[in-house]
KOLMARMAR-931025 format. One line per field, with one value per residue: y, z, x negated of N, C-alpha, C in turn. Coordinates in steps of 0.2 Angstrom, whole numbers. Example, Ala and Ser with C-alpha at 12.3 -4.5 7.8 and 13.67 -1.06 7.14 Angstrom:
<pts>
npy: [-28;-11];
npz: [39;35];
npx: [-66;-64];
capy: [-22;-5];
capz: [39;36];
capx: [-62;-68];
cpy: [-16;0];
cpz: [39;39];
cpx: [-66;-64];
</pts>
This chain:
<pts>
npy: [190;187;190;178;174;165;155;149;152;147;148;137;134;127;123;127;130;127;130;126;135;135;128;129;128;115;116;120;126;142;154;164;158;149;156;162;150;148;159;158;147;151;162;154;147;157;160;158;151;142;124;115;113;111;106;107;104;111;104;92;90;89;94;99;100;111;128;138;155;162;153;144;156;164;174;169;174;174;160;155;162;155;142;145;148;136;126;133;133;119;118;126;120;108;115;120;123;118;104;97;92;83;84;75;79;76;72;69;76;76;90;90;78;77;86;80;69;77;82;80;70;62;61;53;52;39;39;46;49;47;52;55;63;70;68;65;78;83;86;82;76;84;90;80;69;74;76;64;54;46;39;32;15;13;8;8;21;26;20;26;38;35;30;38;33;33;30;22;26;15;10;21;21;10;13;21;34;40;41;36;30;37;39;50;62;63;67;80;81;70;74;84;78;72;82;88;79;78;90;91;89;94;109;114;102;95;103;102;89;86;94;87;75;77;83;73;63;60;59;50;35;40;54;57;53;61;72;70;69;83;89;82;87;102;100;95;106;114;123;117;103;103;107;96;86;91;91;77;73;79;72;77;75;78;69;61;59;46;44];
npz: [36;38;28;21;17;2;5;7;16;27;36;42;51;65;59;55;40;33;18;9;-5;-17;-30;-41;-37;-32;-20;-11;5;8;18;20;18;27;40;39;39;52;59;55;62;75;74;74;85;94;92;98;92;85;83;78;67;50;39;23;5;-12;-27;-36;-25;-8;2;-5;2;7;3;0;-1;-15;-16;-23;-19;-9;6;21;33;26;24;38;43;35;40;54;52;47;56;66;62;64;77;81;77;86;98;97;103;98;90;75;60;46;30;17;2;-8;-14;-1;2;8;18;18;22;36;41;39;48;59;61;71;67;51;35;20;2;-11;-21;-15;-12;-2;6;9;1;2;2;-12;-16;-11;2;19;28;41;49;49;55;68;71;67;70;81;78;66;63;65;55;45;43;41;29;20;20;15;3;-4;-9;-13;-5;-5;0;8;15;23;31;37;45;53;51;44;46;39;22;8;-7;-19;-22;-11;2;8;12;19;29;35;39;51;58;61;70;80;85;93;106;122;121;129;137;126;123;136;135;123;125;136;131;122;130;139;131;130;143;157;167;180;180;170;176;187;181;174;185;190;178;177;188;186;174;180;186;175;166;157;162;173;169;162;172;180;171;169;181;181;171;159;148;132;117;108;93;86;73];
npx: [76;59;45;33;17;14;24;41;54;67;83;94;107;103;91;74;66;51;44;30;25;16;14;7;-6;-7;0;-10;-18;-23;-32;-23;-11;-12;-11;1;10;7;11;25;29;27;38;49;49;51;65;80;90;86;82;74;59;56;44;39;35;32;36;26;17;16;6;-10;-22;-34;-39;-53;-54;-62;-72;-87;-94;-90;-93;-101;-92;-80;-78;-77;-66;-57;-58;-55;-41;-36;-38;-32;-18;-16;-17;-7;4;4;5;19;34;46;52;43;46;41;44;40;37;30;13;2;-14;-30;-31;-17;-15;-19;-10;2;1;0;13;28;37;40;47;44;43;45;37;25;8;-6;-21;-39;-50;-61;-75;-78;-80;-90;-89;-81;-68;-66;-56;-46;-53;-53;-39;-33;-40;-37;-25;-25;-32;-49;-58;-49;-46;-60;-62;-54;-61;-73;-72;-63;-51;-33;-18;-1;16;20;9;7;17;15;4;11;10;21;38;49;54;61;70;63;70;77;71;70;84;85;77;84;95;90;85;96;103;94;96;106;102;94;85;76;73;67;56;48;46;40;28;22;19;9;-1;-4;-9;-23;-26;-32;-24;-22;-22;-13;-1;0;2;13;22;23;29;40;48;48;57;68;73;78;91;97;97;104;116;120;120;131;141;142;147;158;165;164;155;148;152;138;129;119;115];
capy: [185;189;187;174;173;158;152;150;151;147;145;133;133;126;121;132;126;131;127;129;136;136;122;131;125;109;117;120;131;146;158;168;154;145;161;163;145;148;164;155;142;155;165;148;146;163;162;154;148;137;119;110;115;107;108;103;108;111;101;85;89;92;98;96;102;118;132;143;161;164;148;144;162;168;175;165;175;170;153;155;164;150;136;147;148;130;124;136;130;113;119;129;113;105;120;122;121;114;97;98;86;84;82;75;78;74;70;73;74;80;94;88;71;79;90;75;67;82;83;75;64;63;57;53;50;33;39;50;46;50;51;59;62;76;66;66;85;85;88;78;77;85;91;73;66;77;75;58;48;42;38;27;11;16;5;9;29;28;17;31;44;34;27;42;31;35;25;24;27;10;10;27;19;4;16;26;41;43;37;33;31;37;41;57;68;64;68;85;80;66;77;88;74;69;87;90;75;80;97;90;89;100;112;114;96;93;107;99;82;87;96;83;70;79;83;67;58;58;58;43;36;45;61;57;52;67;78;69;71;91;90;80;91;107;98;94;113;118;124;111;96;104;108;89;83;93;88;70;72;81;68;81;75;78;63;62;54;44;43];
capz: [36;37;22;23;11;0;9;7;24;27;42;40;56;70;57;52;35;30;12;5;-12;-21;-35;-47;-34;-28;-13;-6;9;8;24;21;19;35;45;37;43;61;61;54;67;81;75;75;93;98;90;103;89;81;88;74;62;45;35;17;-1;-19;-33;-34;-19;0;2;-8;6;9;-2;3;-6;-19;-15;-17;-19;-3;11;26;36;23;26;45;43;33;45;59;50;44;62;70;60;67;85;82;77;93;104;96;108;94;85;68;55;39;23;13;-4;-13;-12;5;2;12;24;19;25;43;43;39;55;65;62;76;64;45;30;13;-5;-13;-25;-13;-11;4;5;12;-5;2;1;-19;-18;-7;9;23;31;48;54;49;61;75;72;64;72;86;76;62;65;64;49;39;42;37;22;16;20;12;-4;-8;-12;-11;-4;-5;6;12;19;27;35;41;49;57;47;43;50;34;16;5;-13;-19;-22;-5;6;12;15;26;35;38;44;57;62;64;75;87;87;98;113;125;118;135;138;121;124;141;134;118;128;140;127;119;135;142;127;130;149;160;169;186;178;167;181;191;176;173;191;189;173;179;194;182;170;184;187;170;167;154;165;179;166;159;178;182;166;170;187;180;166;152;144;125;113;103;87;84;66];
capx: [71;53;41;27;13;14;30;48;56;75;86;100;110;98;85;70;63;45;41;24;27;10;14;2;-13;-5;1;-16;-17;-29;-32;-17;-5;-13;-10;8;13;6;17;32;31;28;43;53;48;54;71;83;95;82;80;70;56;55;38;39;30;35;34;22;13;17;0;-15;-27;-36;-43;-57;-54;-68;-77;-92;-97;-88;-98;-99;-87;-73;-77;-76;-59;-54;-59;-51;-35;-33;-38;-27;-12;-14;-16;0;9;3;8;26;40;51;49;42;48;37;48;33;40;24;6;-2;-20;-35;-27;-10;-15;-19;-3;7;0;1;20;30;41;39;50;41;46;43;31;20;1;-9;-28;-44;-55;-65;-81;-79;-80;-96;-86;-79;-62;-67;-50;-43;-56;-50;-31;-30;-44;-34;-18;-26;-37;-56;-61;-45;-47;-66;-62;-51;-65;-80;-70;-59;-45;-26;-13;5;20;22;3;7;22;12;0;15;9;27;43;53;53;67;70;60;74;81;66;72;91;85;74;88;99;86;84;103;104;89;98;112;100;92;79;72;70;62;50;45;44;34;21;19;16;2;-5;-5;-10;-29;-28;-32;-17;-20;-21;-6;5;0;5;21;26;24;33;47;49;50;62;75;76;80;98;101;97;108;122;122;122;137;146;144;150;166;168;165;149;151;150;133;128;112;114];
cpy: [188;186;183;173;166;153;154;148;152;145;142;131;132;124;127;129;130;127;130;130;139;130;123;128;119;111;118;126;135;150;161;164;151;149;162;156;145;153;162;150;145;159;160;147;151;164;156;150;142;131;115;114;110;109;104;107;109;108;95;85;93;96;96;97;109;121;138;149;162;159;145;150;166;168;170;167;173;163;151;157;158;144;138;146;141;126;126;134;124;113;122;124;109;108;122;119;117;108;99;92;88;80;82;73;75;72;73;71;79;83;92;81;73;82;85;71;71;83;78;69;66;58;57;50;44;34;43;45;50;48;56;59;67;75;67;73;87;87;81;79;78;86;85;70;68;75;68;52;44;38;31;23;14;14;8;17;30;25;22;36;42;32;33;39;34;29;27;25;21;9;15;24;14;8;21;33;45;38;32;34;31;39;49;62;68;65;74;84;75;69;82;85;73;75;90;85;76;87;97;91;94;103;112;107;93;96;104;93;82;89;92;77;71;80;78;62;56;57;51;42;40;51;63;57;58;73;77;71;78;92;88;85;98;106;98;100;117;118;118;105;96;104;101;85;85;91;81;68;74;77;72;81;74;72;65;58;53;42;47];
cpz: [34;30;24;17;8;2;6;12;23;34;40;48;62;66;54;47;32;24;9;-2;-16;-27;-39;-44;-30;-20;-8;-1;10;15;25;22;26;40;44;40;50;62;60;61;73;81;76;82;97;96;94;99;85;86;85;68;56;41;29;11;-6;-25;-32;-28;-13;1;0;-4;6;3;0;-3;-9;-18;-21;-16;-12;2;17;31;33;25;33;46;40;37;51;58;49;51;67;68;63;74;85;82;83;98;103;102;105;91;79;65;48;34;18;6;-9;-10;-6;5;6;18;24;22;33;45;43;46;61;66;67;72;55;41;24;8;-6;-17;-22;-11;-5;3;8;7;-4;0;-7;-21;-14;0;12;27;38;52;54;55;67;76;71;67;77;83;70;64;63;57;43;38;38;31;18;15;16;4;-7;-10;-9;-10;-4;1;11;17;24;32;40;47;54;57;47;47;45;27;12;-2;-13;-18;-16;2;11;15;20;32;39;42;50;62;65;71;82;89;92;105;116;121;124;136;133;122;130;138;128;121;132;136;125;124;139;138;128;138;151;165;177;185;175;171;186;187;175;179;192;184;174;184;190;177;174;185;182;170;162;157;170;176;164;166;180;177;167;176;186;174;159;148;136;121;109;98;87;77;63];
cpx: [65;49;35;23;12;19;36;51;64;77;93;103;104;91;81;65;58;43;34;26;21;9;8;-5;-12;-4;-4;-15;-23;-28;-26;-11;-5;-10;-2;11;12;12;24;34;31;34;49;54;52;62;76;89;92;80;75;67;56;49;39;35;35;33;31;18;16;11;-6;-22;-28;-40;-46;-57;-61;-74;-79;-95;-95;-93;-96;-94;-80;-72;-75;-70;-54;-52;-54;-43;-32;-33;-33;-20;-11;-13;-8;5;9;6;15;30;45;48;48;43;45;43;43;36;37;19;4;-9;-24;-31;-21;-9;-14;-12;2;7;2;9;23;34;40;44;46;44;43;36;24;13;-2;-17;-32;-50;-60;-72;-83;-80;-86;-94;-84;-73;-62;-61;-46;-46;-54;-43;-30;-34;-42;-27;-20;-31;-44;-58;-56;-46;-54;-66;-59;-57;-71;-78;-66;-53;-38;-23;-6;10;20;15;4;12;20;8;4;13;15;32;48;51;59;66;67;64;79;78;69;78;90;81;79;93;97;86;91;105;100;92;103;109;97;86;74;69;65;56;45;42;38;27;17;16;9;-4;-8;-9;-18;-31;-28;-25;-16;-19;-15;0;5;4;12;24;28;30;40;51;52;56;68;78;79;88;101;102;103;115;125;124;129;143;148;148;158;169;168;159;151;148;144;132;120;111;109];
</pts>
């Protein structure tokens, strides 16, 4: 297994688990860690045995946001590289061919909030807090505006930005920022259960469908239907789709679980 700065990465069968391992700084993501997560996601996508990626943190925080090396005395090129790395991480998550599950083990603050939203699915612990308190530090959650602005109602999102308040897991569930709330010590286990269930299904179909969702999300209806037509045709030609069709004809379709 390759080494990744600021991370612990494990493979468990079809699961590729990326754990931000910087508890001494509330699992904040600096430039090196951002690029490391991007590389880990890309490596998972290149591994044919991997079906699902899980992103989690260490200790009390899932992710406490970003950390610019040597800030505020860093040169502008360092700040630019940090911005490239953090935005590039979100882009890598959107471009992933494999589903990404967030195992939100602890607080998801600032950049951790936008990472939670960028995950395809997310499970959070009961005591987790979520928020965008950047304004309290003379900044503003620019990435969250780009990634989360279409997910959370305008007035609720801007209230978070302007007041710097934190909200609990129940509110995050109400906003569909997460899918489930579980006991704090069960978060990763539940994410693994969901990952294993998803792993029964066709990787090719998931890759086609995931890409289609994100590409069509902001299209008008005509453009989305035209895209879906081409995507459906491509999907019908995959070996997985053909294999399932032949299995159905032969009465050999395996029994699947939806637990």
